[in-house]
VEXNUSE-725396 format. One line per 3 residues: number of its first residue (from 1); their letters; for each residue x, y, z of C-alpha. Coordinates in steps of 0.001 Angstrom, whole numbers. Layout:
N
NUM> a> X:Y:Z ~ ...
END
This chain:
633
1> xxx> 0:0:0 ~ 2775:2439:901 ~ 4455:2023:-2484
4> xxx> 1213:2719:-4305 ~ 556:5819:-2239 ~ 4033:7204:-2894
7> xxx> 3592:6664:-6595 ~ 226:8400:-6576 ~ 1639:11411:-4737
10> xxx> 4441:11781:-7273 ~ 2089:11506:-10241 ~ -298:14015:-8691
13> xxx> 2412:16497:-7710 ~ 986:19193:-9960 ~ -2385:19327:-8207
16> xxx> -1506:18140:-4711 ~ -791:20764:-2085 ~ 1802:19397:297
19> xxx> 1159:20761:3785 ~ 3341:20675:6834 ~ 2395:17785:9101
22> xxx> -522:19069:11169 ~ -1524:18034:14625 ~ -3550:14788:14449
25> xxx> -7282:15380:14043 ~ -10270:13062:14176 ~ -11332:12091:10664
28> xxx> -14789:10565:10242 ~ -16042:8843:7113 ~ -19618:8747:5823
31> xxx> -20340:5547:7826 ~ -19312:7189:11095 ~ -15997:5346:11435
34> xxx> -13261:7509:12933 ~ -9455:7547:12945 ~ -6867:9922:14433
37> xxx> -4526:11074:11674 ~ -2301:13867:10357 ~ -3116:15549:7036
40> xxx> -263:15152:4544 ~ -1706:16541:1300 ~ -4974:17693:-204
43> xxx> -6312:17808:-3758 ~ -9698:18165:-5425 ~ -10685:14488:-5138
46> xxx> -8770:12984:-2216 ~ -6629:13592:826 ~ -3506:11801:1988
49> xxx> -3208:11162:5730 ~ -816:9510:8189 ~ -2604:7355:10788
52> xxx> -1376:8102:14304 ~ -1517:4508:15608 ~ 925:2957:13126
55> xxx> 2178:5943:10984 ~ 705:4320:7887 ~ 54:6684:4980
58> xxx> -2953:6190:2726 ~ -5372:8049:471 ~ -9030:8690:1257
61> xxx> -11469:9866:-1405 ~ -13263:13067:-432 ~ -16589:11420:-1258
64> xxx> -15975:8916:1603 ~ -15593:11621:4281 ~ -18282:13223:6441
67> xxx> -19138:16882:5870 ~ -17763:17845:9284 ~ -14401:16258:8509
70> xxx> -14253:17830:5049 ~ -14961:21264:6473 ~ -12214:20897:9070
73> xxx> -9705:19535:6548 ~ -10465:22367:4099 ~ -10077:24905:6903
76> xxx> -6648:23532:7838 ~ -5737:23359:4165 ~ -6696:27022:3598
79> xxx> -4661:28133:6592 ~ -1638:26197:5351 ~ -1986:27707:1868
82> xxx> -2197:31196:3323 ~ 719:30638:5696 ~ 2885:29210:2923
85> xxx> 2126:32187:711 ~ 2838:34635:3518 ~ 6260:33061:4018
88> xxx> 7380:34294:588 ~ 5902:37665:-279 ~ 6956:39945:-3102
91> xxx> 7803:43619:-2518 ~ 6311:46070:-5004 ~ 7649:49620:-4715
94> xxx> 5621:52559:-5968 ~ 7975:54827:-7891 ~ 7862:58335:-9283
97> xxx> 9366:57078:-12528 ~ 7396:58776:-15275 ~ 5954:56165:-17658
100> xxx> 6448:56838:-21338 ~ 3253:56376:-23390 ~ 3288:52881:-24893
103> xxx> 1923:54145:-28209 ~ 4508:56917:-28572 ~ 6211:56622:-31978
106> xxx> 7694:58747:-34748 ~ 9939:60592:-32309 ~ 12879:62583:-33694
109> xxx> 14155:64186:-30485 ~ 13820:63632:-26731 ~ 14434:66173:-24008
112> xxx> 13611:65276:-20418 ~ 9920:64311:-20383 ~ 9265:65836:-23792
115> xxx> 9384:64230:-27221 ~ 9336:65987:-30585 ~ 7591:63915:-33264
118> xxx> 8248:63899:-37011 ~ 4910:65626:-37631 ~ 6007:68685:-35646
121> xxx> 3928:67921:-32550 ~ 5124:67539:-28957 ~ 4233:64773:-26480
124> xxx> 4890:64915:-22734 ~ 4744:62269:-20023 ~ 4995:62281:-16255
127> xxx> 2606:63865:-13804 ~ -864:64842:-14975 ~ -17:68535:-14764
130> xxx> 3090:68218:-16944 ~ 1073:66389:-19604 ~ -1954:68685:-19415
133> xxx> 38:71908:-19559 ~ 1555:71313:-23006 ~ -93:73983:-25226
136> xxx> -3022:72404:-27088 ~ -2395:74018:-30488 ~ 1347:73392:-30605
139> xxx> 2425:72461:-34163 ~ 5217:72915:-36704 ~ 7754:72511:-33896
142> xxx> 11405:72113:-34891 ~ 13124:72147:-31481 ~ 12254:71612:-27812
145> xxx> 13812:72229:-24417 ~ 12691:71563:-20857 ~ 13781:72344:-17334
148> xxx> 12584:71834:-13790 ~ 9798:74418:-13965 ~ 9436:75365:-17641
151> xxx> 9343:73856:-21118 ~ 9721:75499:-24523 ~ 9226:74843:-28229
154> xxx> 10611:76593:-31305 ~ 8351:76692:-34360 ~ 9297:76523:-38025
157> xxx> 8496:80224:-38513 ~ 11035:81184:-35840 ~ 8528:81945:-33103
160> xxx> 8707:80143:-29805 ~ 6501:79465:-26816 ~ 7437:78905:-23181
163> xxx> 5063:77326:-20688 ~ 5150:76529:-17002 ~ 5289:72882:-15934
166> xxx> 3678:73961:-12661 ~ 755:76148:-13759 ~ 516:75919:-17540
169> xxx> 942:79683:-17943 ~ 2193:80439:-21465 ~ 4459:83088:-22867
172> xxx> 4368:83145:-26660 ~ 6870:85207:-28616 ~ 6241:85669:-32337
175> xxx> 9683:86995:-33088 ~ 8513:90507:-34036 ~ 11366:92363:-35676
178> xxx> 13977:90075:-34158 ~ 15887:87458:-36113 ~ 14505:83991:-36741
181> xxx> 15248:81662:-33826 ~ 17254:78500:-34437 ~ 17205:77046:-30894
184> xxx> 16968:78089:-27274 ~ 18140:77087:-23795 ~ 15876:77621:-20799
187> xxx> 18512:77053:-18135 ~ 20940:79414:-19862 ~ 18181:81949:-20603
190> xxx> 19577:82188:-24106 ~ 18392:82210:-27741 ~ 20482:81243:-30769
193> xxx> 19420:83041:-33944 ~ 19735:81688:-37472 ~ 22676:84030:-38032
196> xxx> 24525:82522:-35051 ~ 24005:85277:-32486 ~ 23245:84700:-28811
199> xxx> 20368:86765:-27433 ~ 18654:86821:-24024 ~ 15543:84696:-23775
202> xxx> 13909:87518:-21840 ~ 15390:90977:-22476 ~ 14191:92084:-19031
205> xxx> 16072:89291:-17301 ~ 19804:89112:-17902 ~ 22391:86992:-16085
208> xxx> 25695:88690:-15299 ~ 28562:87171:-17236 ~ 26408:85651:-19990
211> xxx> 27783:86172:-23535 ~ 24829:88141:-24938 ~ 25534:89386:-28441
214> xxx> 28224:86798:-29130 ~ 28293:85924:-32834 ~ 29615:83014:-34866
217> xxx> 27840:80368:-32749 ~ 26741:77075:-34327 ~ 24859:75541:-31361
220> xxx> 24320:75830:-27641 ~ 23714:73247:-24939 ~ 23021:73685:-21267
223> xxx> 22607:71489:-18226 ~ 21807:73077:-14902 ~ 24177:75987:-14435
226> xxx> 26920:75030:-16922 ~ 26418:76234:-20502 ~ 28339:75540:-23732
229> xxx> 28456:77140:-27160 ~ 30225:75736:-30220 ~ 31793:78412:-32378
232> xxx> 31915:78416:-36182 ~ 35607:77519:-36043 ~ 34811:74314:-34080
235> xxx> 36032:75548:-30696 ~ 33952:75511:-27508 ~ 33050:78406:-25263
238> xxx> 31723:77845:-21721 ~ 30116:80007:-19043 ~ 28225:79601:-15790
241> xxx> 28937:76546:-13701 ~ 29200:76011:-9978 ~ 31601:78438:-8242
244> xxx> 33479:75455:-6807 ~ 34479:74346:-10305 ~ 35137:77704:-11999
247> xxx> 38771:76775:-12592 ~ 37646:73613:-14392 ~ 34874:74799:-16725
250> xxx> 37294:76087:-19358 ~ 37027:73616:-22271 ~ 40134:71800:-23475
253> xxx> 41631:72963:-26795 ~ 39574:70706:-29059 ~ 37931:71592:-32359
256> xxx> 35546:70145:-34924 ~ 33560:68138:-32412 ~ 30774:65737:-33371
259> xxx> 28645:66350:-30277 ~ 28725:68035:-26879 ~ 26637:68276:-23717
262> xxx> 26819:69774:-20232 ~ 25505:68681:-16872 ~ 25272:70538:-13603
265> xxx> 28966:70285:-12760 ~ 30689:68738:-15782 ~ 30731:68854:-19569
268> xxx> 31684:66436:-22334 ~ 32334:66424:-26052 ~ 32896:63848:-28801
271> xxx> 35812:64568:-31129 ~ 35854:63898:-34858 ~ 37499:60520:-34329
274> xxx> 34837:59419:-31792 ~ 36906:60066:-28709 ~ 35190:61476:-25597
277> xxx> 36669:64384:-23672 ~ 35273:65398:-20250 ~ 36017:68419:-18080
280> xxx> 34612:70047:-14937 ~ 33922:68202:-11706 ~ 35638:64855:-11236
283> xxx> 33297:63679:-8467 ~ 31803:60170:-8245 ~ 33559:58868:-11334
286> xxx> 31733:60967:-13938 ~ 35042:61536:-15755 ~ 36144:57904:-15544
289> xxx> 35695:57002:-19205 ~ 35576:53201:-19571 ~ 38741:51738:-21112
292> xxx> 38413:50413:-24660 ~ 35264:52452:-25235 ~ 34452:52180:-28974
295> xxx> 34255:55345:-31095 ~ 31200:57389:-30153 ~ 28829:59794:-31866
298> xxx> 27084:61385:-28877 ~ 27606:62069:-25194 ~ 25178:63191:-22452
301> xxx> 26045:64672:-19059 ~ 23714:64237:-16066 ~ 24077:65382:-12496
304> xxx> 26465:62600:-11409 ~ 26648:60328:-14455 ~ 27771:60378:-18082
307> xxx> 26265:58489:-21019 ~ 27837:57722:-24402 ~ 26376:56479:-27693
310> xxx> 28740:54397:-29818 ~ 28866:54374:-33600 ~ 27091:51000:-33490
313> xxx> 24129:52495:-31609 ~ 24996:50991:-28210 ~ 24670:52904:-24939
316> xxx> 27400:52981:-22278 ~ 27040:54803:-18940 ~ 29340:55499:-15983
319> xxx> 29505:57602:-12828 ~ 27194:57347:-9813 ~ 24410:54759:-9933
322> xxx> 22348:55702:-6878 ~ 19121:55836:-8894 ~ 19733:53110:-11473
325> xxx> 20702:55610:-14165 ~ 23611:53385:-15264 ~ 21511:50211:-15581
328> xxx> 21187:50068:-19363 ~ 18394:47605:-20302 ~ 19575:44379:-21921
331> xxx> 16786:44491:-24512 ~ 17608:47990:-25732 ~ 17406:48369:-29529
334> xxx> 19687:50466:-31702 ~ 19792:53970:-30239 ~ 20029:57204:-32260
337> xxx> 19859:59812:-29478 ~ 20700:59945:-25766 ~ 19677:62375:-23042
340> xxx> 20739:62512:-19379 ~ 18477:63941:-16700 ~ 19754:64554:-13171
343> xxx> 19122:60957:-12045 ~ 17892:59137:-15134 ~ 18713:58353:-18745
346> xxx> 16407:58729:-21754 ~ 17148:57332:-25210 ~ 15524:57378:-28638
349> xxx> 15700:54134:-30633 ~ 15926:53979:-34419 ~ 12338:52698:-34530
352> xxx> 11109:55986:-33023 ~ 10470:54476:-29596 ~ 11596:56206:-26394
355> xxx> 13087:54298:-23449 ~ 14016:55564:-19993 ~ 15588:54226:-16797
358> xxx> 16752:55583:-13465 ~ 14580:57815:-11228 ~ 14946:55153:-8485
361> xxx> 16665:57028:-5641 ~ 19133:54796:-3816 ~ 17771:51976:-6052
364> xxx> 15116:51192:-3478 ~ 12633:49820:-6008 ~ 15150:47859:-8059
367> xxx> 16798:46241:-5030 ~ 13429:45290:-3534 ~ 12586:43157:-6570
370> xxx> 15517:40863:-5839 ~ 14605:40082:-2215 ~ 12982:36686:-1639
373> xxx> 11193:35010:1272 ~ 9932:38296:2710 ~ 7326:38413:5470
376> xxx> 7413:42126:6403 ~ 9043:45368:5260 ~ 9648:48781:6843
379> xxx> 10717:52005:5113 ~ 12805:54849:6524 ~ 13633:58192:4972
382> xxx> 15656:56690:2124 ~ 16392:53119:3207 ~ 14370:49986:3873
385> xxx> 14588:46707:5777 ~ 12869:43406:5045 ~ 12212:40622:7533
388> xxx> 12636:37195:5952 ~ 10912:33962:6891 ~ 14091:32481:8372
391> xxx> 14368:35295:10924 ~ 17137:37149:9094 ~ 16907:40666:7711
394> xxx> 17986:42388:4516 ~ 18563:46134:4224 ~ 19006:48356:1191
397> xxx> 19162:52039:282 ~ 21185:54905:1735 ~ 23846:53744:4212
400> xxx> 25396:57120:5012 ~ 24604:56784:8723 ~ 25097:52976:8761
403> xxx> 21314:52518:8800 ~ 21757:49559:6453 ~ 24475:48139:8734
406> xxx> 26964:47981:5870 ~ 30649:48984:6111 ~ 31790:52563:5453
409> xxx> 28808:54285:7058 ~ 29236:57164:9497 ~ 26827:55948:12183
412> xxx> 26687:53162:14724 ~ 26543:49612:13291 ~ 25977:46336:15147
415> xxx> 27513:42900:14816 ~ 25539:41349:11948 ~ 25766:37924:13618
418> xxx> 23358:39244:16263 ~ 20647:39875:13695 ~ 19044:36439:13716
421> xxx> 15745:35051:14971 ~ 14305:38512:14270 ~ 10533:38859:14653
424> xxx> 10022:42586:13980 ~ 11794:45407:12124 ~ 11275:49171:12122
427> xxx> 13033:51768:9957 ~ 13107:55366:11170 ~ 14544:58525:9658
430> xxx> 18179:57358:9511 ~ 17989:54454:11952 ~ 16925:50812:11892
433> xxx> 15638:48853:14893 ~ 15134:45088:15145 ~ 13562:42837:17768
436> xxx> 14413:39150:18159 ~ 12404:36243:19503 ~ 13874:36546:23002
439> xxx> 12806:40196:23354 ~ 16238:41745:22657 ~ 16438:45026:20719
442> xxx> 19241:46056:18335 ~ 19523:49527:16764 ~ 21934:50823:14134
445> xxx> 22328:54026:12139 ~ 22466:57711:13097 ~ 23214:58148:16792
448> xxx> 23590:61893:17289 ~ 20661:61863:19734 ~ 21485:58521:21325
451> xxx> 18728:56769:19372 ~ 20944:53721:18896 ~ 21814:53471:22591
454> xxx> 19377:50733:23598 ~ 18995:50694:27417 ~ 21155:47893:28789
457> xxx> 18495:46593:31158 ~ 15761:46503:28506 ~ 14146:43066:28179
460> xxx> 10855:41298:27524 ~ 10108:43619:24605 ~ 7232:42654:22306
463> xxx> 7279:45534:19804 ~ 9506:48429:18657 ~ 9017:51604:16625
466> xxx> 11732:53898:15231 ~ 10835:57558:14795 ~ 12691:60560:13453
469> xxx> 15341:60649:16181 ~ 13929:58482:18957 ~ 12760:54905:19573
472> xxx> 9849:53367:21468 ~ 9730:49833:22898 ~ 6619:48067:24173
475> xxx> 7188:45532:26951 ~ 5234:42378:27694 ~ 3701:43976:30788
478> xxx> 2102:46744:28670 ~ 4521:49501:29665 ~ 6574:51671:27305
481> xxx> 10295:52558:27239 ~ 11744:55385:25108 ~ 15213:56681:24257
484> xxx> 16840:59149:21857 ~ 15936:62784:21183 ~ 13801:64141:24028
487> xxx> 14071:67849:23155 ~ 10314:68006:22493 ~ 9302:65520:25172
490> xxx> 8923:62496:22857 ~ 10657:60255:25409 ~ 8741:61488:28452
493> xxx> 6322:58625:29011 ~ 3053:59903:30534 ~ 2671:58916:34174
496> xxx> 448:55909:34711 ~ 518:54765:31085 ~ -205:51028:31078
499> xxx> -2034:48260:29240 ~ -460:49442:25963 ~ -815:47141:22956
502> xxx> 856:49236:20219 ~ 3416:52058:19986 ~ 4359:54353:17109
505> xxx> 7208:56905:17054 ~ 6903:59950:14802 ~ 8669:63272:14295
508> xxx> 9542:64243:17904 ~ 6252:62813:19186 ~ 5036:59407:20338
511> xxx> 1750:57501:20181 ~ 479:54579:22249 ~ -2700:52539:21833
514> xxx> -4131:50956:24969 ~ -6066:47745:25412 ~ -9274:49744:25891
517> xxx> -8895:51375:22451 ~ -7702:54759:23712 ~ -4957:56731:21938
520> xxx> -2348:58504:24088 ~ 53:61011:22476 ~ 2982:63040:23825
523> xxx> 5854:65172:22492 ~ 5809:67946:19872 ~ 2333:69408:19417
526> xxx> 2171:70305:15709 ~ -1335:71482:14737 ~ -2844:70045:17935
529> xxx> -1652:66570:16990 ~ -1455:65660:20690 ~ -5251:65950:20972
532> xxx> -7163:63094:19296 ~ -10625:63949:17928 ~ -13295:64074:20622
535> xxx> -15202:60848:21014 ~ -12529:58705:19348 ~ -12887:55134:20611
538> xxx> -12709:51485:19588 ~ -9308:52031:17946 ~ -7459:48832:17007
541> xxx> -4384:50263:15259 ~ -2545:53563:14781 ~ -68:54868:12189
544> xxx> 2134:57965:12392 ~ 3507:60157:9607 ~ 5771:63165:9907
547> xxx> 3123:65319:11588 ~ -153:63428:11226 ~ -1833:60343:12714
550> xxx> -4201:57688:11394 ~ -6409:55564:13622 ~ -8149:52378:12452
553> xxx> -11372:51586:14272 ~ -12911:48176:14885 ~ -15652:48895:12324
556> xxx> -13057:49275:9527 ~ -13254:53080:9369 ~ -10265:55446:9536
559> xxx> -9860:58709:11492 ~ -7066:61235:10853 ~ -5731:64363:12576
562> xxx> -2648:66604:12702 ~ -977:68606:9934 ~ -2822:68602:6580
565> xxx> -387:70558:4393 ~ -453:67918:1638 ~ -4048:66741:2206
568> xxx> -2797:63687:4076 ~ -5857:63941:6346 ~ -8383:63967:3488
571> xxx> -9753:60421:3675 ~ -11121:59199:316 ~ -14887:59283:183
574> xxx> -16512:55942:982 ~ -13391:54414:2528 ~ -14489:51384:4581
577> xxx> -13653:47786:5489 ~ -10033:48767:6155 ~ -7807:46162:7799
580> xxx> -4398:47897:7745 ~ -3115:51481:7794 ~ 289:53101:7258
583> xxx> 1610:56670:7322 ~ 4941:58187:6371 ~ 6110:61697:5595
586> xxx> 3067:63522:4247 ~ 1125:60558:2891 ~ -1435:58083:4193
589> xxx> -2109:54528:3009 ~ -4872:52042:3825 ~ -5544:48432:2771
592> xxx> -9093:47171:2430 ~ -9968:43597:3369 ~ -10258:42631:-315
595> xxx> -6623:43667:-902 ~ -7341:47014:-2579 ~ -4968:49776:-1426
598> xxx> -5816:53482:-1125 ~ -3322:56322:-763 ~ -3679:60076:-339
601> xxx> -1587:63099:574 ~ 1774:63743:-1080 ~ 1583:60978:-3667
604> xxx> 1907:61271:-7440 ~ -519:60256:-10157 ~ 2118:57780:-11334
607> xxx> 2133:56020:-7966 ~ -1669:55960:-7792 ~ -1787:54395:-11251
610> xxx> 623:51683:-10101 ~ -1574:50962:-7082 ~ -4522:50216:-9351
613> xxx> -2501:47530:-11135 ~ -1276:45739:-7990 ~ -3200:42616:-6936
616> xxx> -3210:40254:-3946 ~ -1836:42841:-1521 ~ -1395:41477:2013
619> xxx> 728:44225:3578 ~ 1611:47919:3197 ~ 4480:50141:4331
622> xxx> 5319:53781:3743 ~ 8060:56141:4858 ~ 9587:59382:3625
625> xxx> 8284:59800:84 ~ 7913:56101:-756 ~ 5350:53368:-418
628> xxx> 5822:49609:-725 ~ 3221:46870:-767 ~ 3628:43169:-81
631> xxx> 1873:40856:-2516 ~ 1541:37121:-2905 ~ 3998:35688:-5399
END
């Protein structure tokens, strides 16, 4: 019998769900006969059990079991399925990366979040305001430029229009009696006429030291505060730049260049033979041209990275990779144009398609995708920590203050061998706190306020919460311990506070939830945040942002109070059946019992669109300006 059973289990491996050996239960068949057995596996037609008396394994058809036994077996099965899934969750990070329209084609030039098409029209992507504010009747465009707050287009007739990315306000210039415009630069505040003369973009606004009236110019480029002009004789003229690098902005004696570009602190050019020359700041490797780089046709300078386009249409990038701006996609087609934003790279392929990568500060989203066996996650200001199902942790993001417990940080690390059997994690501003199964607390990261100095006699801790510069610990007896920055009273535990079931540390203030459903708050009193709404009761969970609080009630409703500068208190209409809440920075997040997630406050349209596409959400976390959700794999 045993051999047959083993064979059947192997054959049925696709549909059988193998469960961990459960405690023996009484199994009754349709004739009332009972055995004590452990459930081994379950499928649609039968179950496999191990009889307790002799450890014999055998299969029982579901049709032979009583309804009571089937219900109990299915209940245990469902719990095992859920527990197995929860032992290996996937982290999905909402990003501000601006999605490029999938149907965008026929592009001849890219510039930031703008694309110029071969029919003379302009397409924008990013936030709703940036897209909506592109002038509706824009046509016959021959050149485009964009900056942090404005965008511009030059028309075939030499006129140009400038519009605000923030308000949509337009300023249209028809040229009047002035010369026909060839191109313009918003950051330089400069126009290049068809005759090769530099003129101010706005005659009423002139920048000291700018070469207004200079003639014999073929083209101009500008990135941030460093501006370049190529003269008719092939030489390069530079102006602007950061005061720290004034002695380095002078271009090298090169002529007859193929292409040039400037970033905030450095500039680059491609010589006639395809060689790249870089000058300006030498920080973070932006001038470290890769050895054996093939001849190039274009170069692009970002804030801390440089991008090159080879004669074969391949893209090569170097410099700082904090946001993924160097991670060139493997499936990239042949590229005909490159563009470097501050922390991202945009390219135009020969098929007219636009691709972009980067935007991911400290690579929080990219790194999260690679983490397996996650059960919980917590987000700090610009770092994160995941708790894995084996009791270990994994950190990623900014490690400047050692908050990721990696070498070379400037804060207080801990012995990594101590971080095992962890049951809870909490990421604060620049600090990370962990709690293990024996009630011990470990803290690492910034320690200028003593927030990493865990009290030596602290024990029997059941929960921890890391705030801006202080930490709260909840003990098994329902009392609270605090340490770190107490300049605003965040560590002064109210007298008589007891029967606490949850603690949350915020920006110089602390919150405790008691067994009776009352919320107690102390510390900095921003916008009366220390005073919960009158009549608040039946609270089962609290969440704390920078200066606002969320409370989840037993009926699934949410109450908010505190600072509302970014509408983080404006609960979406009809919000109900909530089972989990989270707050961070100036945003609020809530998960409904069906897995749908809602977010409001300082959150972009791009992030909200991503939320609508996420399914099977079982956990949420938010901190700083980021939100992550845990989903079933």
